[in-house]
Biopython code that builds the backbone (N, CA, C, O; Angstrom):
import numpy as np
from Bio.PDB.StructureBuilder import StructureBuilder

atoms = [
    (1, "UNK", "N", (-3.875, -38.683, -15.492)),
    (1, "UNK", "CA", (-2.560, -38.447, -16.076)),
    (1, "UNK", "C", (-2.464, -37.049, -16.676)),
    (1, "UNK", "O", (-1.437, -36.380, -16.558)),
    (2, "UNK", "N", (-3.541, -36.618, -17.319)),
    (2, "UNK", "CA", (-3.527, -35.305, -17.956)),
    (2, "UNK", "C", (-3.334, -34.199, -16.918)),
    (2, "UNK", "O", (-2.645, -33.211, -17.171)),
    (3, "UNK", "N", (-3.948, -34.377, -15.752)),
    (3, "UNK", "CA", (-3.783, -33.396, -14.677)),
    (3, "UNK", "C", (-2.343, -33.342, -14.190)),
    (3, "UNK", "O", (-1.837, -32.272, -13.854)),
    (4, "UNK", "N", (-1.683, -34.495, -14.151)),
    (4, "UNK", "CA", (-0.286, -34.536, -13.732)),
    (4, "UNK", "C", (0.595, -33.775, -14.722)),
    (4, "UNK", "O", (1.501, -33.045, -14.320)),
    (5, "UNK", "N", (0.331, -33.945, -15.987)),
    (5, "UNK", "CA", (1.087, -33.213, -17.012)),
    (5, "UNK", "C", (0.879, -31.715, -16.897)),
    (5, "UNK", "O", (1.818, -30.934, -17.047)),
    (6, "UNK", "N", (-0.352, -31.321, -16.632)),
    (6, "UNK", "CA", (-0.660, -29.898, -16.459)),
    (6, "UNK", "C", (0.058, -29.345, -15.227)),
    (6, "UNK", "O", (0.600, -28.240, -15.250)),
    (7, "UNK", "N", (0.049, -30.148, -14.140)),
    (7, "UNK", "CA", (0.713, -29.719, -12.912)),
    (7, "UNK", "C", (2.219, -29.589, -13.136)),
    (7, "UNK", "O", (2.838, -28.645, -12.645)),
    (8, "UNK", "N", (2.803, -30.518, -13.866)),
    (8, "UNK", "CA", (4.249, -30.460, -14.135)),
    (8, "UNK", "C", (4.600, -29.209, -14.945)),
    (8, "UNK", "O", (5.634, -28.586, -14.704)),
    (9, "UNK", "N", (3.755, -28.844, -15.894)),
    (9, "UNK", "CA", (3.990, -27.625, -16.674)),
    (9, "UNK", "C", (3.922, -26.398, -15.769)),
    (9, "UNK", "O", (4.707, -25.461, -15.922)),
    (10, "UNK", "N", (2.982, -26.408, -14.829)),
    (10, "UNK", "CA", (2.864, -25.285, -13.898)),
    (10, "UNK", "C", (4.102, -25.190, -13.001)),
    (10, "UNK", "O", (4.595, -24.096, -12.725)),
    (11, "UNK", "N", (4.597, -26.338, -12.551)),
    (11, "UNK", "CA", (5.796, -26.353, -11.716)),
    (11, "UNK", "C", (6.993, -25.847, -12.512)),
    (11, "UNK", "O", (7.799, -25.075, -11.993)),
    (12, "UNK", "N", (7.118, -26.271, -13.758)),
    (12, "UNK", "CA", (8.231, -25.810, -14.593)),
    (12, "UNK", "C", (8.152, -24.307, -14.820)),
    (12, "UNK", "O", (9.172, -23.619, -14.794)),
    (13, "UNK", "N", (6.930, -23.788, -15.045)),
    (13, "UNK", "CA", (6.769, -22.346, -15.236)),
    (13, "UNK", "C", (7.155, -21.601, -13.963)),
    (13, "UNK", "O", (7.820, -20.567, -14.025)),
    (14, "UNK", "N", (6.739, -22.127, -12.800)),
    (14, "UNK", "CA", (7.087, -21.495, -11.535)),
    (14, "UNK", "C", (8.604, -21.483, -11.344)),
    (14, "UNK", "O", (9.160, -20.484, -10.889)),
    (15, "UNK", "N", (9.270, -22.572, -11.682)),
    (15, "UNK", "CA", (10.725, -22.629, -11.575)),
    (15, "UNK", "C", (11.376, -21.574, -12.473)),
    (15, "UNK", "O", (12.329, -20.910, -12.066)),
    (16, "UNK", "N", (10.864, -21.425, -13.680)),
    (16, "UNK", "CA", (11.400, -20.410, -14.594)),
    (16, "UNK", "C", (11.150, -19.008, -14.042)),
    (16, "UNK", "O", (12.024, -18.144, -14.105)),
    (17, "UNK", "N", (9.950, -18.790, -13.501)),
    (17, "UNK", "CA", (9.620, -17.484, -12.931)),
    (17, "UNK", "C", (10.508, -17.164, -11.727)),
    (17, "UNK", "O", (10.948, -16.027, -11.561)),
    (18, "UNK", "N", (10.769, -18.166, -10.893)),
    (18, "UNK", "CA", (11.637, -17.971, -9.726)),
    (18, "UNK", "C", (13.054, -17.637, -10.181)),
    (18, "UNK", "O", (13.694, -16.753, -9.611)),
    (19, "UNK", "N", (13.549, -18.332, -11.196)),
    (19, "UNK", "CA", (14.896, -18.055, -11.711)),
    (19, "UNK", "C", (14.976, -16.632, -12.260)),
    (19, "UNK", "O", (15.964, -15.930, -12.042)),
    (20, "UNK", "N", (13.927, -16.209, -12.976)),
    (20, "UNK", "CA", (13.892, -14.847, -13.519)),
    (20, "UNK", "C", (13.875, -13.826, -12.382)),
    (20, "UNK", "O", (14.573, -12.813, -12.436)),
    (21, "UNK", "N", (13.071, -14.103, -11.354)),
    (21, "UNK", "CA", (12.999, -13.197, -10.210)),
    (21, "UNK", "C", (14.339, -13.107, -9.496)),
    (21, "UNK", "O", (14.735, -12.027, -9.059)),
    (22, "UNK", "N", (15.039, -14.227, -9.373)),
    (22, "UNK", "CA", (16.367, -14.229, -8.747)),
    (22, "UNK", "C", (17.297, -13.262, -9.485)),
    (22, "UNK", "O", (18.030, -12.498, -8.856)),
    (23, "UNK", "N", (17.265, -13.298, -10.804)),
    (23, "UNK", "CA", (18.113, -12.393, -11.594)),
    (23, "UNK", "C", (17.689, -10.942, -11.410)),
    (23, "UNK", "O", (18.536, -10.055, -11.297)),
    (24, "UNK", "N", (16.388, -10.698, -11.381)),
    (24, "UNK", "CA", (15.899, -9.334, -11.178)),
    (24, "UNK", "C", (16.330, -8.806, -9.810)),
    (24, "UNK", "O", (16.757, -7.658, -9.693)),
    (25, "UNK", "N", (16.218, -9.640, -8.779)),
    (25, "UNK", "CA", (16.614, -9.216, -7.433)),
    (25, "UNK", "C", (18.101, -8.908, -7.356)),
    (25, "UNK", "O", (18.522, -8.008, -6.629)),
    (26, "UNK", "N", (18.887, -9.654, -8.105)),
    (26, "UNK", "CA", (20.334, -9.400, -8.112)),
    (26, "UNK", "C", (20.642, -7.999, -8.637)),
    (26, "UNK", "O", (21.613, -7.370, -8.216)),
    (27, "UNK", "N", (19.811, -7.519, -9.553)),
    (27, "UNK", "CA", (20.035, -6.197, -10.153)),
    (27, "UNK", "C", (19.381, -5.066, -9.355)),
    (27, "UNK", "O", (19.739, -3.902, -9.538)),
    (28, "UNK", "N", (18.442, -5.385, -8.484)),
    (28, "UNK", "CA", (17.758, -4.337, -7.714)),
    (28, "UNK", "C", (18.660, -3.792, -6.616)),
    (28, "UNK", "O", (19.578, -4.472, -6.158)),
    (29, "UNK", "N", (18.389, -2.564, -6.202)),
    (29, "UNK", "CA", (19.161, -1.918, -5.146)),
    (29, "UNK", "C", (18.221, -1.480, -4.034)),
    (29, "UNK", "O", (17.133, -0.964, -4.292)),
    (30, "UNK", "N", (18.652, -1.690, -2.795)),
    (30, "UNK", "CA", (17.921, -1.267, -1.610)),
    (30, "UNK", "C", (18.868, -0.397, -0.807)),
    (30, "UNK", "O", (20.025, -0.757, -0.591)),
    (31, "UNK", "N", (18.369, 0.760, -0.362)),
    (31, "UNK", "CA", (19.213, 1.701, 0.376)),
    (31, "UNK", "C", (18.683, 1.885, 1.789)),
    (31, "UNK", "O", (17.475, 1.979, 2.006)),
    (32, "UNK", "N", (19.603, 1.936, 2.749)),
    (32, "UNK", "CA", (19.244, 2.214, 4.137)),
    (32, "UNK", "C", (20.290, 3.156, 4.718)),
    (32, "UNK", "O", (21.448, 3.160, 4.300)),
    (33, "UNK", "N", (19.858, 3.952, 5.688)),
    (33, "UNK", "CA", (20.779, 4.896, 6.319)),
    (33, "UNK", "C", (20.755, 4.714, 7.832)),
    (33, "UNK", "O", (19.851, 4.089, 8.386)),
    (34, "UNK", "N", (21.763, 5.271, 8.483)),
    (34, "UNK", "CA", (21.842, 5.285, 9.947)),
    (34, "UNK", "C", (22.431, 6.617, 10.375)),
    (34, "UNK", "O", (23.110, 7.288, 9.599)),
    (35, "UNK", "N", (22.166, 6.989, 11.604)),
    (35, "UNK", "CA", (22.710, 8.235, 12.126)),
    (35, "UNK", "C", (22.175, 9.464, 11.416)),
    (35, "UNK", "O", (22.897, 10.439, 11.207)),
    (36, "UNK", "N", (20.909, 9.408, 11.049)),
    (36, "UNK", "CA", (20.324, 10.550, 10.353)),
    (36, "UNK", "C", (20.832, 10.722, 8.937)),
    (36, "UNK", "O", (20.765, 11.818, 8.381)),
    (37, "UNK", "N", (21.335, 9.658, 8.353)),
    (37, "UNK", "CA", (21.780, 9.706, 6.964)),
    (37, "UNK", "C", (23.277, 9.852, 6.780)),
    (37, "UNK", "O", (23.747, 9.941, 5.645)),
    (38, "UNK", "N", (24.037, 9.880, 7.860)),
    (38, "UNK", "CA", (25.487, 10.060, 7.716)),
    (38, "UNK", "C", (26.186, 8.789, 7.243)),
    (38, "UNK", "O", (27.291, 8.847, 6.703)),
    (39, "UNK", "N", (25.536, 7.639, 7.448)),
    (39, "UNK", "CA", (26.057, 6.382, 6.930)),
    (39, "UNK", "C", (24.961, 5.783, 6.054)),
    (39, "UNK", "O", (23.817, 5.636, 6.483)),
    (40, "UNK", "N", (25.327, 5.442, 4.825)),
    (40, "UNK", "CA", (24.372, 4.900, 3.858)),
    (40, "UNK", "C", (24.906, 3.572, 3.352)),
    (40, "UNK", "O", (26.072, 3.463, 2.972)),
    (41, "UNK", "N", (24.039, 2.558, 3.352)),
    (41, "UNK", "CA", (24.407, 1.246, 2.839)),
    (41, "UNK", "C", (23.464, 0.882, 1.704)),
    (41, "UNK", "O", (22.256, 1.100, 1.794)),
    (42, "UNK", "N", (24.019, 0.333, 0.644)),
    (42, "UNK", "CA", (23.224, -0.122, -0.490)),
    (42, "UNK", "C", (23.502, -1.611, -0.681)),
    (42, "UNK", "O", (24.652, -2.043, -0.758)),
    (43, "UNK", "N", (22.419, -2.382, -0.755)),
    (43, "UNK", "CA", (22.520, -3.820, -0.981)),
    (43, "UNK", "C", (21.704, -4.163, -2.216)),
    (43, "UNK", "O", (20.822, -3.407, -2.622)),
    (44, "UNK", "N", (22.010, -5.321, -2.813)),
    (44, "UNK", "CA", (21.162, -5.775, -3.912)),
    (44, "UNK", "C", (19.962, -6.503, -3.322)),
    (44, "UNK", "O", (19.847, -6.620, -2.102)),
    (45, "UNK", "N", (19.080, -6.987, -4.166)),
    (45, "UNK", "CA", (17.866, -7.640, -3.712)),
    (45, "UNK", "C", (18.093, -8.957, -2.997)),
    (45, "UNK", "O", (17.162, -9.509, -2.410)),
    (46, "UNK", "N", (19.310, -9.467, -3.035)),
    (46, "UNK", "CA", (19.664, -10.674, -2.281)),
    (46, "UNK", "C", (20.243, -10.318, -0.917)),
    (46, "UNK", "O", (20.550, -11.206, -0.122)),
    (47, "UNK", "N", (20.394, -9.014, -0.641)),
    (47, "UNK", "CA", (20.951, -8.588, 0.636)),
    (47, "UNK", "C", (22.466, -8.507, 0.642)),
    (47, "UNK", "O", (23.076, -8.325, 1.695)),
    (48, "UNK", "N", (23.073, -8.641, -0.519)),
    (48, "UNK", "CA", (24.538, -8.554, -0.611)),
    (48, "UNK", "C", (24.943, -7.086, -0.650)),
    (48, "UNK", "O", (24.457, -6.324, -1.486)),
    (49, "UNK", "N", (25.824, -6.696, 0.248)),
    (49, "UNK", "CA", (26.266, -5.313, 0.346)),
    (49, "UNK", "C", (26.978, -4.890, -0.937)),
    (49, "UNK", "O", (27.891, -5.572, -1.403)),
    (50, "UNK", "N", (26.553, -3.763, -1.503)),
    (50, "UNK", "CA", (27.125, -3.255, -2.741)),
    (50, "UNK", "C", (27.961, -1.994, -2.524)),
    (50, "UNK", "O", (28.961, -1.771, -3.207)),
    (51, "UNK", "N", (27.535, -1.174, -1.560)),
    (51, "UNK", "CA", (28.204, 0.119, -1.377)),
    (51, "UNK", "C", (27.967, 0.638, 0.038)),
    (51, "UNK", "O", (26.908, 0.421, 0.627)),
    (52, "UNK", "N", (28.966, 1.324, 0.567)),
    (52, "UNK", "CA", (28.865, 2.042, 1.845)),
    (52, "UNK", "C", (29.335, 3.467, 1.588)),
    (52, "UNK", "O", (30.379, 3.687, 0.974)),
    (53, "UNK", "N", (28.561, 4.421, 2.059)),
    (53, "UNK", "CA", (28.958, 5.827, 1.969)),
    (53, "UNK", "C", (28.938, 6.406, 3.381)),
    (53, "UNK", "O", (27.963, 6.242, 4.115)),
    (54, "UNK", "N", (30.025, 7.084, 3.754)),
    (54, "UNK", "CA", (30.136, 7.680, 5.084)),
    (54, "UNK", "C", (30.403, 9.167, 4.931)),
    (54, "UNK", "O", (31.358, 9.574, 4.270)),
    (55, "UNK", "N", (29.560, 9.963, 5.540)),
    (55, "UNK", "CA", (29.738, 11.417, 5.519)),
    (55, "UNK", "C", (31.021, 11.740, 6.286)),
    (55, "UNK", "O", (31.183, 11.284, 7.418)),
    (56, "UNK", "N", (31.934, 12.513, 5.700)),
    (56, "UNK", "CA", (33.200, 12.833, 6.365)),
    (56, "UNK", "C", (33.032, 13.502, 7.735)),
    (56, "UNK", "O", (33.943, 13.462, 8.562)),
    (57, "UNK", "N", (31.884, 14.106, 7.971)),
    (57, "UNK", "CA", (31.685, 14.780, 9.265)),
    (57, "UNK", "C", (31.651, 13.813, 10.440)),
    (57, "UNK", "O", (31.823, 14.239, 11.582)),
    (58, "UNK", "N", (31.433, 12.526, 10.196)),
    (58, "UNK", "CA", (31.382, 11.570, 11.298)),
    (58, "UNK", "C", (32.674, 10.782, 11.467)),
    (58, "UNK", "O", (32.772, 9.912, 12.333)),
    (59, "UNK", "N", (33.656, 11.088, 10.641)),
    (59, "UNK", "CA", (34.935, 10.397, 10.757)),
    (59, "UNK", "C", (35.761, 11.124, 11.812)),
    (59, "UNK", "O", (36.341, 12.182, 11.569)),
    (60, "UNK", "N", (35.787, 10.522, 12.974)),
    (60, "UNK", "CA", (36.470, 11.111, 14.110)),
    (60, "UNK", "C", (37.262, 9.982, 14.775)),
    (60, "UNK", "O", (36.684, 9.039, 15.315)),
    (61, "UNK", "N", (38.571, 10.091, 14.729)),
    (61, "UNK", "CA", (39.405, 9.004, 15.250)),
    (61, "UNK", "C", (39.170, 8.730, 16.736)),
    (61, "UNK", "O", (39.479, 7.642, 17.222)),
    (62, "UNK", "N", (38.631, 9.700, 17.449)),
    (62, "UNK", "CA", (38.400, 9.478, 18.878)),
    (62, "UNK", "C", (37.071, 8.762, 19.133)),
    (62, "UNK", "O", (36.791, 8.374, 20.268)),
    (63, "UNK", "N", (36.247, 8.582, 18.092)),
    (63, "UNK", "CA", (34.953, 7.927, 18.288)),
    (63, "UNK", "C", (34.694, 6.904, 17.185)),
    (63, "UNK", "O", (33.635, 6.915, 16.557)),
    (64, "UNK", "N", (35.652, 6.030, 16.953)),
    (64, "UNK", "CA", (35.528, 4.998, 15.930)),
    (64, "UNK", "C", (34.380, 4.055, 16.267)),
    (64, "UNK", "O", (33.712, 3.555, 15.362)),
    (65, "UNK", "N", (34.142, 3.805, 17.533)),
    (65, "UNK", "CA", (33.071, 2.902, 17.955)),
    (65, "UNK", "C", (31.713, 3.333, 17.445)),
    (65, "UNK", "O", (30.927, 2.497, 16.999)),
    (66, "UNK", "N", (31.421, 4.630, 17.502)),
    (66, "UNK", "CA", (30.145, 5.140, 17.001)),
    (66, "UNK", "C", (30.034, 4.892, 15.503)),
    (66, "UNK", "O", (28.992, 4.441, 15.027)),
    (67, "UNK", "N", (31.077, 5.176, 14.767)),
    (67, "UNK", "CA", (31.061, 4.964, 13.327)),
    (67, "UNK", "C", (30.836, 3.491, 13.008)),
    (67, "UNK", "O", (30.058, 3.162, 12.113)),
    (68, "UNK", "N", (31.498, 2.622, 13.721)),
    (68, "UNK", "CA", (31.320, 1.184, 13.498)),
    (68, "UNK", "C", (29.873, 0.781, 13.767)),
    (68, "UNK", "O", (29.296, 0.007, 13.003)),
    (69, "UNK", "N", (29.290, 1.291, 14.831)),
    (69, "UNK", "CA", (27.899, 0.981, 15.146)),
    (69, "UNK", "C", (26.956, 1.477, 14.043)),
    (69, "UNK", "O", (26.007, 0.786, 13.672)),
    (70, "UNK", "N", (27.223, 2.672, 13.528)),
    (70, "UNK", "CA", (26.389, 3.219, 12.456)),
    (70, "UNK", "C", (26.490, 2.380, 11.184)),
    (70, "UNK", "O", (25.488, 2.157, 10.506)),
    (71, "UNK", "N", (27.686, 1.919, 10.861)),
    (71, "UNK", "CA", (27.871, 1.082, 9.676)),
    (71, "UNK", "C", (27.106, -0.229, 9.837)),
    (71, "UNK", "O", (26.407, -0.660, 8.919)),
    (72, "UNK", "N", (27.236, -0.855, 10.987)),
    (72, "UNK", "CA", (26.530, -2.111, 11.242)),
    (72, "UNK", "C", (25.017, -1.890, 11.139)),
    (72, "UNK", "O", (24.309, -2.713, 10.558)),
    (73, "UNK", "N", (24.526, -0.794, 11.694)),
    (73, "UNK", "CA", (23.092, -0.506, 11.651)),
    (73, "UNK", "C", (22.602, -0.300, 10.222)),
    (73, "UNK", "O", (21.556, -0.830, 9.848)),
    (74, "UNK", "N", (23.338, 0.457, 9.426)),
    (74, "UNK", "CA", (22.924, 0.717, 8.049)),
    (74, "UNK", "C", (22.956, -0.556, 7.216)),
    (74, "UNK", "O", (22.038, -0.813, 6.437)),
    (75, "UNK", "N", (23.996, -1.346, 7.374)),
    (75, "UNK", "CA", (24.106, -2.599, 6.619)),
    (75, "UNK", "C", (22.992, -3.558, 7.024)),
    (75, "UNK", "O", (22.364, -4.178, 6.167)),
    (76, "UNK", "N", (22.748, -3.680, 8.316)),
    (76, "UNK", "CA", (21.686, -4.570, 8.788)),
    (76, "UNK", "C", (20.327, -4.166, 8.252)),
    (76, "UNK", "O", (19.534, -5.023, 7.862)),
    (77, "UNK", "N", (20.049, -2.877, 8.227)),
    (77, "UNK", "CA", (18.766, -2.389, 7.713)),
    (77, "UNK", "C", (18.659, -2.627, 6.212)),
    (77, "UNK", "O", (17.595, -3.017, 5.732)),
    (78, "UNK", "N", (19.727, -2.405, 5.464)),
    (78, "UNK", "CA", (19.700, -2.658, 4.019)),
    (78, "UNK", "C", (19.438, -4.142, 3.744)),
    (78, "UNK", "O", (18.677, -4.477, 2.836)),
    (79, "UNK", "N", (20.054, -5.017, 4.509)),
    (79, "UNK", "CA", (19.831, -6.450, 4.326)),
    (79, "UNK", "C", (18.403, -6.836, 4.696)),
    (79, "UNK", "O", (17.790, -7.661, 4.018)),
    (80, "UNK", "N", (17.871, -6.250, 5.759)),
    (80, "UNK", "CA", (16.492, -6.529, 6.158)),
    (80, "UNK", "C", (15.512, -6.077, 5.081)),
    (80, "UNK", "O", (14.570, -6.796, 4.748)),
    (81, "UNK", "N", (15.738, -4.877, 4.536)),
    (81, "UNK", "CA", (14.868, -4.357, 3.484)),
    (81, "UNK", "C", (14.951, -5.210, 2.219)),
    (81, "UNK", "O", (13.942, -5.434, 1.550)),
    (82, "UNK", "N", (16.149, -5.684, 1.893)),
    (82, "UNK", "CA", (16.311, -6.535, 0.713)),
    (82, "UNK", "C", (15.555, -7.845, 0.888)),
    (82, "UNK", "O", (14.894, -8.311, -0.039)),
    (83, "UNK", "N", (15.650, -8.438, 2.069)),
    (83, "UNK", "CA", (14.939, -9.697, 2.336)),
    (83, "UNK", "C", (13.434, -9.478, 2.259)),
    (83, "UNK", "O", (12.712, -10.298, 1.692)),
    (84, "UNK", "N", (12.963, -8.376, 2.830)),
    (84, "UNK", "CA", (11.544, -8.049, 2.798)),
    (84, "UNK", "C", (11.062, -7.889, 1.357)),
    (84, "UNK", "O", (10.005, -8.402, 0.991)),
    (85, "UNK", "N", (11.833, -7.184, 0.553)),
    (85, "UNK", "CA", (11.465, -6.978, -0.849)),
    (85, "UNK", "C", (11.424, -8.306, -1.601)),
    (85, "UNK", "O", (10.503, -8.547, -2.381)),
    (86, "UNK", "N", (12.409, -9.164, -1.374)),
    (86, "UNK", "CA", (12.452, -10.462, -2.043)),
    (86, "UNK", "C", (11.243, -11.306, -1.653)),
    (86, "UNK", "O", (10.631, -11.949, -2.505)),
    (87, "UNK", "N", (10.900, -11.303, -0.373)),
    (87, "UNK", "CA", (9.750, -12.074, 0.083)),
    (87, "UNK", "C", (8.450, -11.557, -0.521)),
    (87, "UNK", "O", (7.590, -12.347, -0.911)),
    (88, "UNK", "N", (8.301, -10.232, -0.600)),
    (88, "UNK", "CA", (7.100, -9.640, -1.202)),
    (88, "UNK", "C", (6.990, -10.026, -2.671)),
    (88, "UNK", "O", (5.919, -10.404, -3.147)),
    (89, "UNK", "N", (8.100, -9.927, -3.377)),
    (89, "UNK", "CA", (8.089, -10.278, -4.809)),
    (89, "UNK", "C", (7.768, -11.755, -5.005)),
    (89, "UNK", "O", (7.043, -12.119, -5.931)),
    (90, "UNK", "N", (8.309, -12.606, -4.133)),
    (90, "UNK", "CA", (8.074, -14.039, -4.249)),
    (90, "UNK", "C", (6.615, -14.367, -3.948)),
    (90, "UNK", "O", (6.018, -15.208, -4.620)),
    (91, "UNK", "N", (6.030, -13.700, -2.927)),
    (91, "UNK", "CA", (4.609, -13.924, -2.625)),
    (91, "UNK", "C", (3.745, -13.536, -3.819)),
    (91, "UNK", "O", (2.754, -14.202, -4.119)),
    (92, "UNK", "N", (4.124, -12.456, -4.495)),
    (92, "UNK", "CA", (3.380, -12.048, -5.681)),
    (92, "UNK", "C", (3.475, -13.085, -6.789)),
    (92, "UNK", "O", (2.522, -13.293, -7.539)),
    (93, "UNK", "N", (4.604, -13.719, -6.883)),
    (93, "UNK", "CA", (4.842, -14.728, -7.916)),
    (93, "UNK", "C", (4.085, -16.019, -7.625)),
    (93, "UNK", "O", (3.576, -16.664, -8.542)),
    (94, "UNK", "N", (4.009, -16.395, -6.355)),
    (94, "UNK", "CA", (3.402, -17.679, -5.988)),
    (94, "UNK", "C", (1.971, -17.539, -5.504)),
    (94, "UNK", "O", (1.353, -18.532, -5.119)),
    (95, "UNK", "N", (1.436, -16.337, -5.515)),
    (95, "UNK", "CA", (0.080, -16.135, -5.004)),
    (95, "UNK", "C", (0.002, -16.335, -3.505)),
    (95, "UNK", "O", (-1.060, -16.665, -2.976)),
    (96, "UNK", "N", (1.105, -16.140, -2.821)),
    (96, "UNK", "CA", (1.145, -16.256, -1.371)),
    (96, "UNK", "C", (1.473, -17.639, -0.854)),
    (96, "UNK", "O", (1.611, -17.827, 0.355)),
    (97, "UNK", "N", (1.602, -18.619, -1.749)),
    (97, "UNK", "CA", (1.946, -19.967, -1.311)),
    (97, "UNK", "C", (3.414, -20.018, -0.910)),
    (97, "UNK", "O", (4.257, -19.415, -1.574)),
    (98, "UNK", "N", (3.731, -20.728, 0.167)),
    (98, "UNK", "CA", (5.134, -20.827, 0.581)),
    (98, "UNK", "C", (5.945, -21.691, -0.387)),
    (98, "UNK", "O", (5.429, -22.636, -0.984)),
    (99, "UNK", "N", (7.214, -21.346, -0.526)),
    (99, "UNK", "CA", (8.125, -22.140, -1.342)),
    (99, "UNK", "C", (9.054, -22.917, -0.425)),
    (99, "UNK", "O", (9.268, -22.531, 0.724)),
    (100, "UNK", "N", (9.602, -24.008, -0.933)),
    (100, "UNK", "CA", (10.579, -24.750, -0.120)),
    (100, "UNK", "C", (11.764, -23.867, 0.233)),
    (100, "UNK", "O", (12.084, -22.942, -0.513)),
    (101, "UNK", "N", (12.424, -24.137, 1.363)),
    (101, "UNK", "CA", (13.599, -23.362, 1.757)),
    (101, "UNK", "C", (14.653, -23.362, 0.641)),
    (101, "UNK", "O", (14.853, -24.365, -0.044)),
    (102, "UNK", "N", (15.309, -22.231, 0.479)),
    (102, "UNK", "CA", (16.366, -22.113, -0.509)),
    (102, "UNK", "C", (15.895, -21.630, -1.864)),
    (102, "UNK", "O", (16.714, -21.433, -2.763)),
    (103, "UNK", "N", (14.599, -21.435, -2.035)),
    (103, "UNK", "CA", (14.083, -20.992, -3.331)),
    (103, "UNK", "C", (14.297, -19.491, -3.539)),
    (103, "UNK", "O", (14.295, -19.022, -4.677)),
    (104, "UNK", "N", (14.482, -18.728, -2.446)),
    (104, "UNK", "CA", (14.756, -17.302, -2.596)),
    (104, "UNK", "C", (16.158, -17.000, -2.190)),
    (104, "UNK", "O", (16.582, -15.846, -2.246)),
]
sb = StructureBuilder()
sb.init_structure("model")
sb.init_model(0)
sb.init_chain("A")
sb.init_seg("    ")
for serial, (resi, resn, name, xyz) in enumerate(atoms, 1):
    if name == "N":
        sb.init_residue(resn, " ", resi, " ")
    sb.init_atom(name, np.array(xyz, "f"), 0.0, 1.0, " ", f" {name:<3s}", serial, name[0])
structure = sb.get_structure()
């Protein structure tokens, strides 16, 4: 019984640590660029897009398709980097043990 109580305390601490990490990730920023830096996307640690910056030199009404592709590429990379960062932080928190789906 004593071991069960100890395990429950460890689980509660892990839950608190995960909640704290979730808040920290919400405040973190990840930046990615496309097209040699002409399109910049910033996401938070959850991968939610926060900002897009487009260099005016690439705004050309005759080539909107290229600009759209660059935006998609920058946003996708920012989201990928945010997910990678969240997973790394979570592995550090759990000692590499997997968490149930939805914990990050």
